C-alpha beads as a LAMMPS data file, in Angstrom:
LAMMPS data file: protein, C-alpha beads

227 atoms
226 bonds

1 atom types
1 bond types

-500.0 500.0 xlo xhi
-500.0 500.0 ylo yhi
-500.0 500.0 zlo zhi

Masses

1 110.0

Atoms # bond

1 1 1 -112.566 132.519 314.578
2 1 1 -112.625 133.059 310.918
3 1 1 -111.695 136.511 309.579
4 1 1 -113.883 137.451 306.488
5 1 1 -112.146 140.217 303.728
6 1 1 -114.746 141.588 300.959
7 1 1 -118.003 143.266 300.598
8 1 1 -119.510 142.714 303.970
9 1 1 -123.302 142.221 304.542
10 1 1 -125.212 144.955 306.551
11 1 1 -125.411 143.843 310.084
12 1 1 -128.528 146.496 310.866
13 1 1 -129.079 150.296 309.959
14 1 1 -129.403 151.848 313.575
15 1 1 -126.256 149.962 314.652
16 1 1 -123.807 150.978 311.342
17 1 1 -125.831 154.898 311.482
18 1 1 -123.866 154.972 315.203
19 1 1 -120.806 154.500 314.529
20 1 1 -120.693 156.142 310.834
21 1 1 -122.510 158.770 311.577
22 1 1 -120.499 158.894 314.890
23 1 1 -117.454 159.306 312.871
24 1 1 -117.431 162.628 310.209
25 1 1 -115.734 166.026 311.161
26 1 1 -116.460 167.595 314.284
27 1 1 -119.586 169.670 314.742
28 1 1 -120.529 174.055 315.316
29 1 1 -123.713 175.595 316.074
30 1 1 -125.705 177.640 314.781
31 1 1 -126.273 181.852 314.988
32 1 1 -129.769 181.778 315.088
33 1 1 -132.049 184.555 317.115
34 1 1 -129.344 183.504 320.503
35 1 1 -127.484 181.019 318.444
36 1 1 -123.368 182.330 319.643
37 1 1 -124.514 182.492 323.278
38 1 1 -126.613 179.171 323.095
39 1 1 -123.676 177.949 321.270
40 1 1 -120.754 179.034 324.001
41 1 1 -123.420 177.195 326.667
42 1 1 -122.729 173.829 324.388
43 1 1 -119.580 174.069 324.254
44 1 1 -118.732 175.201 327.812
45 1 1 -121.015 171.875 328.901
46 1 1 -119.386 169.882 326.706
47 1 1 -115.441 171.509 327.695
48 1 1 -117.021 170.203 331.756
49 1 1 -117.188 166.746 330.394
50 1 1 -114.078 164.496 330.605
51 1 1 -117.042 161.341 330.415
52 1 1 -120.675 161.190 329.444
53 1 1 -123.040 158.202 330.069
54 1 1 -126.549 157.366 329.797
55 1 1 -129.305 156.008 328.001
56 1 1 -130.531 156.788 324.878
57 1 1 -133.284 156.278 321.741
58 1 1 -131.911 156.431 318.354
59 1 1 -135.580 156.728 315.722
60 1 1 -134.905 156.505 312.086
61 1 1 -137.820 159.297 310.843
62 1 1 -137.229 159.173 307.332
63 1 1 -134.816 157.661 304.632
64 1 1 -134.564 154.904 302.009
65 1 1 -135.631 152.338 304.456
66 1 1 -138.870 153.773 305.524
67 1 1 -139.556 155.185 309.085
68 1 1 -140.240 154.768 312.217
69 1 1 -137.162 152.387 313.444
70 1 1 -136.695 152.695 316.525
71 1 1 -133.771 151.044 318.454
72 1 1 -132.389 152.275 322.444
73 1 1 -129.715 150.878 324.674
74 1 1 -127.126 152.767 326.946
75 1 1 -123.704 155.033 326.184
76 1 1 -120.815 155.224 327.488
77 1 1 -118.402 158.545 326.132
78 1 1 -114.688 158.866 326.917
79 1 1 -113.184 162.008 325.826
80 1 1 -111.680 162.826 323.760
81 1 1 -112.208 160.260 321.138
82 1 1 -113.600 156.971 322.491
83 1 1 -117.624 155.839 322.865
84 1 1 -119.410 152.929 323.002
85 1 1 -123.196 152.033 321.782
86 1 1 -124.583 149.217 323.486
87 1 1 -128.221 148.548 321.974
88 1 1 -130.699 146.352 324.168
89 1 1 -133.920 146.457 322.315
90 1 1 -134.888 145.334 320.038
91 1 1 -132.086 143.390 319.543
92 1 1 -128.657 143.455 321.672
93 1 1 -125.544 144.692 319.189
94 1 1 -122.328 146.840 320.136
95 1 1 -120.846 149.806 318.536
96 1 1 -117.089 150.935 319.557
97 1 1 -114.954 153.702 318.509
98 1 1 -112.142 153.629 319.992
99 1 1 -108.245 154.911 318.514
100 1 1 -109.088 155.132 315.149
101 1 1 -111.377 151.921 315.308
102 1 1 -114.223 150.678 314.913
103 1 1 -115.971 147.415 315.933
104 1 1 -119.571 146.357 315.077
105 1 1 -121.206 143.575 316.948
106 1 1 -124.330 141.784 316.064
107 1 1 -125.529 139.151 318.649
108 1 1 -128.346 136.990 316.726
109 1 1 -126.128 136.903 313.274
110 1 1 -123.105 136.273 315.486
111 1 1 -121.130 138.663 313.269
112 1 1 -118.494 141.134 313.994
113 1 1 -117.304 143.930 311.696
114 1 1 -113.967 145.339 312.282
115 1 1 -112.680 148.569 310.467
116 1 1 -111.110 151.952 310.696
117 1 1 -112.475 155.525 310.587
118 1 1 -112.081 157.031 307.772
119 1 1 -110.295 160.871 308.629
120 1 1 -111.874 163.361 309.959
121 1 1 -113.964 160.479 311.936
122 1 1 -118.164 161.776 312.473
123 1 1 -120.393 164.258 313.764
124 1 1 -121.643 162.344 316.883
125 1 1 -117.950 161.059 317.107
126 1 1 -117.067 165.233 317.276
127 1 1 -119.435 166.851 318.812
128 1 1 -119.565 164.382 322.080
129 1 1 -116.383 162.922 321.954
130 1 1 -114.415 165.762 320.012
131 1 1 -111.665 168.008 321.154
132 1 1 -112.234 170.248 318.987
133 1 1 -113.689 173.759 319.187
134 1 1 -117.079 173.175 317.795
135 1 1 -117.237 176.805 315.651
136 1 1 -113.795 175.586 313.939
137 1 1 -115.594 172.975 311.365
138 1 1 -119.432 173.860 311.242
139 1 1 -121.317 177.357 310.577
140 1 1 -124.785 177.935 311.244
141 1 1 -127.686 175.980 309.890
142 1 1 -130.874 176.928 308.048
143 1 1 -134.105 176.627 309.987
144 1 1 -136.223 174.140 308.010
145 1 1 -139.783 172.716 308.342
146 1 1 -138.874 169.401 309.644
147 1 1 -136.604 170.276 312.738
148 1 1 -136.953 169.054 316.294
149 1 1 -139.451 171.207 318.497
150 1 1 -138.158 172.282 321.356
151 1 1 -139.223 172.048 324.800
152 1 1 -139.966 174.630 327.633
153 1 1 -136.109 176.117 328.828
154 1 1 -134.857 174.439 325.605
155 1 1 -133.164 175.961 322.474
156 1 1 -131.918 174.814 319.217
157 1 1 -128.849 174.919 318.063
158 1 1 -128.951 173.844 314.071
159 1 1 -125.196 173.236 312.451
160 1 1 -124.030 172.543 309.600
161 1 1 -120.192 171.899 307.936
162 1 1 -117.729 174.000 306.896
163 1 1 -116.655 171.794 304.151
164 1 1 -119.308 169.372 302.611
165 1 1 -117.923 165.749 302.005
166 1 1 -121.196 164.865 299.884
167 1 1 -122.172 162.608 303.642
168 1 1 -123.499 164.814 305.721
169 1 1 -126.089 167.755 305.607
170 1 1 -126.856 168.954 308.980
171 1 1 -127.617 168.317 312.740
172 1 1 -130.021 170.191 315.392
173 1 1 -129.224 169.748 318.776
174 1 1 -131.641 170.698 321.281
175 1 1 -130.166 172.098 324.446
176 1 1 -131.245 173.183 327.574
177 1 1 -131.066 176.436 327.734
178 1 1 -129.367 177.374 331.703
179 1 1 -126.544 174.735 331.036
180 1 1 -125.923 173.963 327.455
181 1 1 -126.549 170.052 327.704
182 1 1 -127.540 168.022 325.382
183 1 1 -131.106 166.425 324.904
184 1 1 -131.316 165.506 321.576
185 1 1 -129.776 165.421 318.129
186 1 1 -131.462 165.291 314.836
187 1 1 -129.436 164.297 311.577
188 1 1 -129.834 164.449 308.293
189 1 1 -127.556 163.084 305.544
190 1 1 -127.224 164.078 302.178
191 1 1 -129.470 160.512 301.095
192 1 1 -132.053 162.091 302.816
193 1 1 -132.820 159.506 305.573
194 1 1 -133.228 161.718 308.724
195 1 1 -132.057 159.916 312.530
196 1 1 -132.911 161.649 315.953
197 1 1 -130.951 160.628 318.812
198 1 1 -132.373 161.391 322.412
199 1 1 -130.437 161.623 325.501
200 1 1 -132.652 161.832 328.340
201 1 1 -130.486 161.419 331.255
202 1 1 -126.515 162.109 329.991
203 1 1 -124.822 162.812 333.003
204 1 1 -121.541 164.258 332.671
205 1 1 -118.226 162.411 334.580
206 1 1 -119.515 159.700 335.781
207 1 1 -117.466 157.047 336.923
208 1 1 -116.897 154.047 334.021
209 1 1 -116.436 150.575 333.873
210 1 1 -112.895 149.389 334.316
211 1 1 -112.796 147.884 330.282
212 1 1 -116.024 149.631 328.961
213 1 1 -114.507 150.158 324.890
214 1 1 -112.910 147.107 325.054
215 1 1 -114.869 143.819 324.253
216 1 1 -114.084 140.412 323.649
217 1 1 -116.151 138.797 320.903
218 1 1 -117.148 135.353 321.337
219 1 1 -115.562 132.378 319.924
220 1 1 -117.936 130.596 316.746
221 1 1 -118.659 134.806 315.639
222 1 1 -117.331 135.189 311.924
223 1 1 -115.115 138.163 311.854
224 1 1 -115.829 140.409 308.939
225 1 1 -113.182 143.451 307.598
226 1 1 -115.068 146.908 306.527
227 1 1 -113.200 149.313 304.325

Bonds

1 1 1 2
2 1 2 3
3 1 3 4
4 1 4 5
5 1 5 6
6 1 6 7
7 1 7 8
8 1 8 9
9 1 9 10
10 1 10 11
11 1 11 12
12 1 12 13
13 1 13 14
14 1 14 15
15 1 15 16
16 1 16 17
17 1 17 18
18 1 18 19
19 1 19 20
20 1 20 21
21 1 21 22
22 1 22 23
23 1 23 24
24 1 24 25
25 1 25 26
26 1 26 27
27 1 27 28
28 1 28 29
29 1 29 30
30 1 30 31
31 1 31 32
32 1 32 33
33 1 33 34
34 1 34 35
35 1 35 36
36 1 36 37
37 1 37 38
38 1 38 39
39 1 39 40
40 1 40 41
41 1 41 42
42 1 42 43
43 1 43 44
44 1 44 45
45 1 45 46
46 1 46 47
47 1 47 48
48 1 48 49
49 1 49 50
50 1 50 51
51 1 51 52
52 1 52 53
53 1 53 54
54 1 54 55
55 1 55 56
56 1 56 57
57 1 57 58
58 1 58 59
59 1 59 60
60 1 60 61
61 1 61 62
62 1 62 63
63 1 63 64
64 1 64 65
65 1 65 66
66 1 66 67
67 1 67 68
68 1 68 69
69 1 69 70
70 1 70 71
71 1 71 72
72 1 72 73
73 1 73 74
74 1 74 75
75 1 75 76
76 1 76 77
77 1 77 78
78 1 78 79
79 1 79 80
80 1 80 81
81 1 81 82
82 1 82 83
83 1 83 84
84 1 84 85
85 1 85 86
86 1 86 87
87 1 87 88
88 1 88 89
89 1 89 90
90 1 90 91
91 1 91 92
92 1 92 93
93 1 93 94
94 1 94 95
95 1 95 96
96 1 96 97
97 1 97 98
98 1 98 99
99 1 99 100
100 1 100 101
101 1 101 102
102 1 102 103
103 1 103 104
104 1 104 105
105 1 105 106
106 1 106 107
107 1 107 108
108 1 108 109
109 1 109 110
110 1 110 111
111 1 111 112
112 1 112 113
113 1 113 114
114 1 114 115
115 1 115 116
116 1 116 117
117 1 117 118
118 1 118 119
119 1 119 120
120 1 120 121
121 1 121 122
122 1 122 123
123 1 123 124
124 1 124 125
125 1 125 126
126 1 126 127
127 1 127 128
128 1 128 129
129 1 129 130
130 1 130 131
131 1 131 132
132 1 132 133
133 1 133 134
134 1 134 135
135 1 135 136
136 1 136 137
137 1 137 138
138 1 138 139
139 1 139 140
140 1 140 141
141 1 141 142
142 1 142 143
143 1 143 144
144 1 144 145
145 1 145 146
146 1 146 147
147 1 147 148
148 1 148 149
149 1 149 150
150 1 150 151
151 1 151 152
152 1 152 153
153 1 153 154
154 1 154 155
155 1 155 156
156 1 156 157
157 1 157 158
158 1 158 159
159 1 159 160
160 1 160 161
161 1 161 162
162 1 162 163
163 1 163 164
164 1 164 165
165 1 165 166
166 1 166 167
167 1 167 168
168 1 168 169
169 1 169 170
170 1 170 171
171 1 171 172
172 1 172 173
173 1 173 174
174 1 174 175
175 1 175 176
176 1 176 177
177 1 177 178
178 1 178 179
179 1 179 180
180 1 180 181
181 1 181 182
182 1 182 183
183 1 183 184
184 1 184 185
185 1 185 186
186 1 186 187
187 1 187 188
188 1 188 189
189 1 189 190
190 1 190 191
191 1 191 192
192 1 192 193
193 1 193 194
194 1 194 195
195 1 195 196
196 1 196 197
197 1 197 198
198 1 198 199
199 1 199 200
200 1 200 201
201 1 201 202
202 1 202 203
203 1 203 204
204 1 204 205
205 1 205 206
206 1 206 207
207 1 207 208
208 1 208 209
209 1 209 210
210 1 210 211
211 1 211 212
212 1 212 213
213 1 213 214
214 1 214 215
215 1 215 216
216 1 216 217
217 1 217 218
218 1 218 219
219 1 219 220
220 1 220 221
221 1 221 222
222 1 222 223
223 1 223 224
224 1 224 225
225 1 225 226
226 1 226 227
């Protein structure tokens, strides 16, 4: 397998967004009307999870590349620090984060990119797979006109980074009122992109298949190094 160094070609917005946005600093809930109690419920729900798994749907709502770009698949997490996103629709892609390293595999392009997370990681990584308290890194986020609509029995928890890094602007979580379970996340970056992540059946502490966070790149795949 050839390893190319230099400029890395795009392997799909959704795949890159899942890992790059899943590699920013930690996340902290907002302190709106019932914020503190909602934050505590989210933290408690996460603290009770060694693993998370389930389906996901990822949609680019708006941004420089347009909108309504939807992808879906399966997600597995081992806390802290390991994530795997298997994109199934509309095309096969795999994104893995493990031990501070990333692997992005695009089956259709027969291409893989290996990289290393920058210090701080990412929004979804810190939120779903981090080991620091939510309130340590994020503060209350402002209410916005384009906030998601919480269904009955759910709350919106708005977050913003305590230390702006010029990349991540805010995230709005939709969580179950009784349990703090995360149902969805709307992530906004500084470039004006808005990405929705829906988790319809995210489960805690399900057994993960052996080798979940390992992937053997098929022979003949072009290997690139990100950085």
